[in-house]
N, C-alpha and C positions, 0 to 999 in steps of 0.2 A: 400266592402263586409260585410256583417253581419252573418259572420260564426257561431258566438257565440250564434245567435238567434234561440231560439225553437220558430216556428211559431204556435205552438199549446199551449203556455204558456200565462198566463194571461198578464203578462208585459214583454216586450222585453229589453234584456240589451243593446240595441242600444243606441247611444247618442241621445240627446233630439232633436238636430236640424237635425240630418242625415235623417230620413225620409221626412223632409220638402225639404231638398236640393234635395233628389231623384225624389220627385215628380216635383219640379221645372225643373229638367233636362229632363223631359218627356214633358214639355210645350215649349222647346228652339225651336223644329222645327216650332212651331206656333206662334213666336215672331211677325210676322208681323199684327197678329190679337191682340196678347196679349197687345202690348205696347199701341195701340189705344184704347183697353178696359180700360187700367190703366188710360189713360188721361180722359176718359168719366167719370169714376169714381171719379176722383178727381174733374173735373168740376161740376159734379152732385152735389157733395157735397159742393162745393164753393157756386154755386147759390142758395143752400137750406139754407144758414147761413147769406146771406146777407139781407133778407127782414127786421128782426128785427132793424137793424141798420136804414133802411128808417122809420120805425114806430118812430123812436126816433125823427126824423126829422118832422113826421107828426105832433107829439105832441107839440115839442117845437117851431117849425117854421110855422107851419100851425094852429093848432087848439088855441094856444097862440098867435102867432103874425098875425094871421088872412091871410095869403097869399094863396089865392084861386087858383091862377096859378099853385104854387108849389105843392098844393094838386094834382092837374090834372097829373101833370109830376110824382109825386111819386106813385100814384095809377097805372098809365101806367107801371113805372117801375117796381113794384111788379109783375103785370102781365106777363110781359116780363121775369122777372127772373125765375117765375115758368115753363114758356114755355119752356125757355132753358134748365131748370133742368129736365123737361120730356123728351125733347129731347136726352140730355145726358144720362138721365137714360135708356132710350131705347136702346142707343148705347152699353152702357156696359152690358145690361142683354143679347141681341143678342150675341155680340162678346165673351162674358164669356161664354156662355152656349155652343157655337160652339167650342171653345178651350177646355172646359171640356169635351164636348162628344168625341172629337178627341183623348185626352189624355186616356180618360176610355176605349175606343176602343183599342188603343194601348196596354195599360196594360192588358186588358182582353186578347187580342191575344197572348201576350208574356206569361202570366201566363198558359193559355190553352195551348200552344206549350211546356210550361215547364213540365205541367203535362204529356205530352206525352213521355217526356224523363226521368222522374223520375225513380229511382231505384224501382225495383219490390218489395225489402225489405220496403221501406217507402209506397209503394202503398198498400201492403198488411197489413201493420199495422194500416192504417186508414181506415174508412168507405169511400166509394164513396162519399156519400152524404156531407162529410166534404170538400171535393175538389170541389164540386158543390157550396158549400154555399161560399167557396174562391171566386170562379169565379162570383157569382151572388151577394150575400149579401155584402161582404167585399167591392167589387169593387163599389157596388152602393153607399156604405158609403163614397168612396174617390169621388164619383161623387157629392154627396151633399157638400163635402169639397171645391171642385173647382169651382161648380156652383154657390153656395149659400153662404158658410162660408167666403171664401176668398173675394168674394165681399163685404159682410157686414163688414168684417174686415178692408178692406182698406177703404170704403166710410166712415163708421163710424168712423175711426182713423182720416181720413182728416178732418171730422165735428168735431170732439172732439178738434182738435187742432186748427182750424179755429175759434171755439167759445171761446176757452181760449185766443186767439189772441184779439177778440174783447172785452172780457172782461176786459183785461188788458188795453185795450185803453178807455175804459168807467170808470173804478175805479180800479186801482190796489191795493187799499188797501181792498177794500172790497173781491177781490178774493184770497188775502191772508188767511183772516179768513176762507173762503170755503176749502182752500187747507189744513188746519189742521185737517181736517175731511178726506180727500180723501185718504191719506196713509192707513187708515184703510180698505178701500175699496179694495184698492191694495193687501193689506195683506189677504185679505179673499180670492179674487180671487186666489193668489197663492198657498194658502193651499189647496183649492177646487180641482185645476188643477190635482195633483197627484192624488187624489182619483178618479177624473172623467176618467183620463186615464186608471187606473187598471179596475175600474167597466165597462168601454168600452170594455177593452179586454175580459173581463169575458162575457159580452153580445153577443159579436161576437162568442165567443167560446161555450156558450150554444146553441146559434142558430145554429151553425154549427154540435154540436151533434144532434139537434133536426131534420135536414135536413137529418143526416147521418141514423137515426133510421127510418125515413119516406121512404128515398129511399131503405133500406135494406128490409123494411118489405114489399114494393110494388114490389120489384124485385123478391122477393121470395114468391108471393102471392100463388102459387099451393101449397107449403109446408105449408105455415100457414093455409090455408084452410084444407088441407088434415090432418094435426095434430090437427085440431080445436083450434088453439092458437090465435084467432082474439082477445079475451079478454086480453090475456097475451101481445100481442103486443100494443093493446089498452093502456094497463096499464103503458108500457115503454114510450110510447108517452105522455102519460098523466104526468107521473112523469116528465119527461124532460121539458115537456112545463110549468110545476109548477116552475122548476129550472130555467128556462128563465126568467119566470115572475118575481121571486124574485129579480135577479140581475138587470133587467130592471127597477122595482119600486125602487130598492136601487139607481140606477143612476138617477132616475126622482126625488126623494126626494132631493139629493144632488143639482141638479140644481136648483130646486124650492127654496131651502132653499138659494143657492146663490143669484139668481136673486132679492129675497125678501130682503134679507140683505143687498145687495148694493142699492137697492131702497130706503130703510128707511134710510140708511147713507146720501144718495143724498138728500131726502126730509129734513132732518134735516139740512144739510147745507143751503138748500133753505129758511128754516124759519129763520135760523139765520140770512141770509142776508137780509130778508124781513124787520127784526126787524131793524137791523143797518142800511139798506138803508133808511128806512122810517126817521129816526133819522137824517141822512144826508140832505134828503130833506127838512126837517122842518128846519134845521140849514142853509139852503141855499148854501151849499158845493156841491150838486149836482141837476141837473135839473129834474123835473118830467118825461120826456121823457128819459133821461138817465137811471132813476130809472127803468122805464117800460122795456127799451130795456135791461137792465141787467138781471131784472128778468126772461125775455123771453129767453136770452140766457141760462140762468141757467136752466130754465126749459127744454130747447132744449138738454141740457147737459145730462139730465136723459137717454134719449134715446140711445145716443151712449154708455153710460156705460153699460146699461141694455144688448143693443145688444152684445157688446164686451164680456161679462161675458157669455151670452147665445153661442156665438161662441166658446170661450174658451172649454166650455162642447161638444161642436160638434167635435172641432178640437181634442180634446183629445180621442174621441171615435173614429174618424176617423184615427188618428195615430195609435190606436191599430190595426184598420184594416190593415193600411199599414204595420205595422211590420209584421202581419201574412203574408201578400203577398209577400213581400220583403224576409221573411224567405223562402218561398217556391222558390222565384226566385232564391234565393241564395244556395239553395240545390246543394251541388256537385254532378256531373254526374257520377255515377259509370262506364258507358261506355263514353269514351270521344271519341269524333270524331277526325280523324286524321287531321293535317294541310294541308297534301298534300296526299291526297286519291288516291289510284290505283284501277283499275279493271282489272282482267284477261279477255282477249277479244280474240277469244271466251271463253267461260266459259264451261270447259270440265267437271267438277264435282269431282275432284280427292280432298279426305279429309283426311289430317293427323293430328292425335292427338299426340304431341310429349312430354311425360313426363308430363301429366297434372295433377296437384293437383287442387281441388277447394273445398271451405268451404263456406257455408252461414254465418256461425258465426266463429270466429277466432278459427282455430286448430280443429274445429269439421267438419274432413274430411269427404266429400260426396264421391269425386273422389280420388284415391290414385295412382299416378305414372301410369296414364293410357297413354297406347300406342297404337295407332290404325291407320291402312291406309285402306281406300277405294278407290278401284281403279275406273276411270271413267265407268259409265254403270254398276258398280256392284249393286247387291241388297244384303244388309246386314240388318240381323236382331239382336236385342239387346234384350235379355230376362234375368229374374231374378226376385227375391221376391221383394215386396214392398220395398222401402227405398234403394235399391241397387245402385241408381243413373242413372237410364236409361234415364227418362225425364230431368235430368240435362244435359245429353249429348246433348239433343235436345236444349235446352235453350242456353248452350254454342255455340252450332254450329249456332244458331240464333244470336248470340251475345246480347242476354238478359243480359249476365255477361260475365266479362272477367275472364280466369283461374287466380288464386293465384298464381299457378307457371306453368311453362311451357308454351307451345304455340299451336295455332290450325293453320294449313295451308290448304287453299284452292287453288288448281292449284299451289302449290309452293309458294304461297304468306302468309304472317303472316294476320290473320284476323282483327288484329287491326290497320292495314295500308289500308284496302280495304275499298272503297266506300260503305258505309254501306246500305243506301238508295237503291243504283243500285244493291248492291248483295242481299238484301232481296227481290228484286223483281224477282230475278232469283231462287228463292227458292219457292217451291209449299209445302204448309204446309195443313196436315189433322190432325185437332186436336181430341182429344177424345170426347170433348164436342163442336161440331161446333157451332159458334155464328154466328148467320144470321142477317142482318141488316134489319131494317123496309124499306120496299121498293119491288119492283119486283124481280121475279126470275131471269130475266136478269142482273138486277143491281148486284144482289148477286153473281151471277157468274162471272160478270166482275169486281168485286169489286176490286179496286187498280191498274187495268191493263188499261191504257188509250188507248192501241192498239186492245182492243177487238172488233171484228166485230160479227154481228148478225150471220154470218156463223160460225165463230170462237166458238162463245158461244154455238151455237148447236152441233158443232163437239164436244166439251168439255164435253156436256150433254149427247150424244150417248156414250162416252167412259165411262161415269161415270154410264150408264145405268138408266138415269133419264129422257131422251127424250121423250119416249112414255107417261109417266105420265104427264109431262109438256104440252105436244100438246094435250093431252085430256081434259085440263082445258080450259073454255070458253075464257079466255084472254091469252091462251098460256104462253108466257115467259113474258109477261106484267103483269101476275097475281100477286097481291099482297100478301105478306106471313105474314104479320103482324110483330111486334116486337120480335125480337130474333127467329123468325120462328115458333111460338106458333102454327100456323094452319097446320104445316107438321108433319107427322111421324117422330120418330128417324132414321129409315132408309133413308127417302127421305131426310132429312136435313144432313145425312151424305153423300149423293151421290152428293148433292148439292156443299158440301164442297169439294169434291174431284174435281168435275167440276171446281169449283173456282181456285183449286191449278194447274190443268193441262191446264187451258185455256191459260195461260202465256207461255206455252212451257217452264217449268223450267229446268235447268240443274239439279237440285238436288230436290228430292222429299223427304219430311221428312212426316212419318205418325206415330203418337204418340198415341197409344192405340186407334187407329181409329174405331176399332169394339167392344170394350169391354163392351159398355153398349147395345148392340143388342142381339135379340134373334137368334137361331142358323139359322133358314131360312133366315133371312135378312142378318145375318153376312155371309152367303155363297154367297148372291147375291153382297153384298159391296165388298167382298173379291175378286170375279172376276172383279170387276169394279177397284179395287186397283191393281190387278196383270196386267190389261191391261195399266192401267195410269203409271205404273212402267216401262214398256216395253222401253229399249233404254235409261234409265236415271239412274243416280247415285240414289240409294233409300236406305232410312235408317229408317227400320221398327221397332219401339220400340212397343212391345207388352207383354202382361200379358198371353193371350190364345195362348197357343204354337200350335194349329190348324192352326192359321193364318201365321205361318212363315215356314212351312214345304217346300213350293217351294223357299226358300230364297237360294242365291248361298252360303252364308256363315251365322253361326248363331254365336253370342257371347253370353256367359253366364256371367253375371255380378254379383259379391257378394262383397258387402262392398265397392263398388267403384273401384274393379279391376277385369280385365278380367280373369276369372279361367277355362273357356273351351272355345274351338273354333272348328268350323268343320260344316258339313252338318248335317242335321237332322239324317239321318241314321247313319252317322258315330258316333254322339253324343249319339245316343239311344244304339248304340253297345258298346260304351265306358262304358257304364253302371255307369256314374258320376253323377254330380249336375243335369245336364240336363236330364239325364234318370229319377231321382228322381222326378223333376218336372212334366214331361211328364207321367209318371205312375199315380201320384197324380190327374192329368187333366182327363186322359182317363180311369183310371181303370184299365189297364193292362200296360204290358210292351211290347206289340207287336208294331214294328215299321210299 
């Protein structure tokens, strides 16, 4: 667990090898393909490094000794070696791509599922685009690691070791001179790695911010155009693009310098060996074929070192992405699921708040010792000024958060022990700003309810007062409404939200400021639909407009997280207390 890791930081505090080990754990279910892939990688590398040894025999035993038959054998042998190399190369490319794609799908699904359960506090602190960047860009970087970088690392490492073995067999004295220079290359790679990892984290962070700005601007396009802030949003996007460009170029410079410096070091070693090897041939201590094979191997050694230095850069950027991803996956769930969940059956809809205290931030109490009981089938309204804690009660009832103190009971069962998913499916929610999904009207009404039938969808629409409108459309309930329901009016969206809430026949109906953004005529129509939907169900109505709560069985007046008044509309007006003041302010008079 990387609980100390801030996923949005440039460099995570996790141990160097921990992200690699976690990635390896994701490969475990696919080891039946991973192991053959590793074998193919090794054999592909082995077949690639044998030909120079055959060239040695061609020079010494064929061209000098004049053995024509051996020339034929060695020529065919070289061809066979490269055919085998190509075959095993295809095998490891296919198998590793398959494994990498499976692992990436698993990580992406786990990350997406985790974002569905992240605390609202974290979700509200970050732009949605940053989470989208994690799921797309950072995961894509991991895909590059698994499908390309790991393959190159293994193949080139085997190639490197194999070439060194042949070099020692050919002339161990010459290779010792080359080794005097190689430690410098290792030192440079080591020093560059930490910078590459830091820059890699900055690149992904800047890209996440860029995605966040774009998502925020596009999702608020109506506001942007209404306030003529297109140029402002463009400048924000342009500035972030430039920031991303700067860190990207910084990383490119580091990688370029690393590869170039390593290549110069290797060429220096090659020049030294050429000079010393030529002297050995002239002195008769090494054959011409042996020197040619030695130089070929030394030339081949450049490619593994260059590739490994490039792979190091890719791995560092990829591990920075892995740190960010695992940082999100390791975020503690504020609402934990019970190990042995229960579910009242049948659900009657009794709601009890027992001495509930709640604060979003430590000791900044939104609710204070709230005690509340709602009987099954009762319609209760909660009113109060902005910030009194009305919507917090709805969030706690849906278990978006758990109480800081006290407990909430539904049908006598502590909400912390209830099967959360089955419980939420028995609650109908009508929010202040109904969010509709891209799709048909029928899809939106049945959203999240697998048991919805065409008849049930239409019955819910009639109850919500939207059936006549939907039936008048050319495609009826199959009509597409566009993303977030932008093709519908506010009242139409609200009625579809009511239909969506009642189609599942919920035991509890929760309406949170459901008419606050509507005009008086549409509000009256929607209110009638809400009244019919609430009939026979436990209903909790959170309202700012008091005209919408007059028919409630009971009205609770909330102030600073505490119920200060309780009763029917007429009784509260007659009492001339807090409710009376609110009602007088809204209606312009004190007449009930």
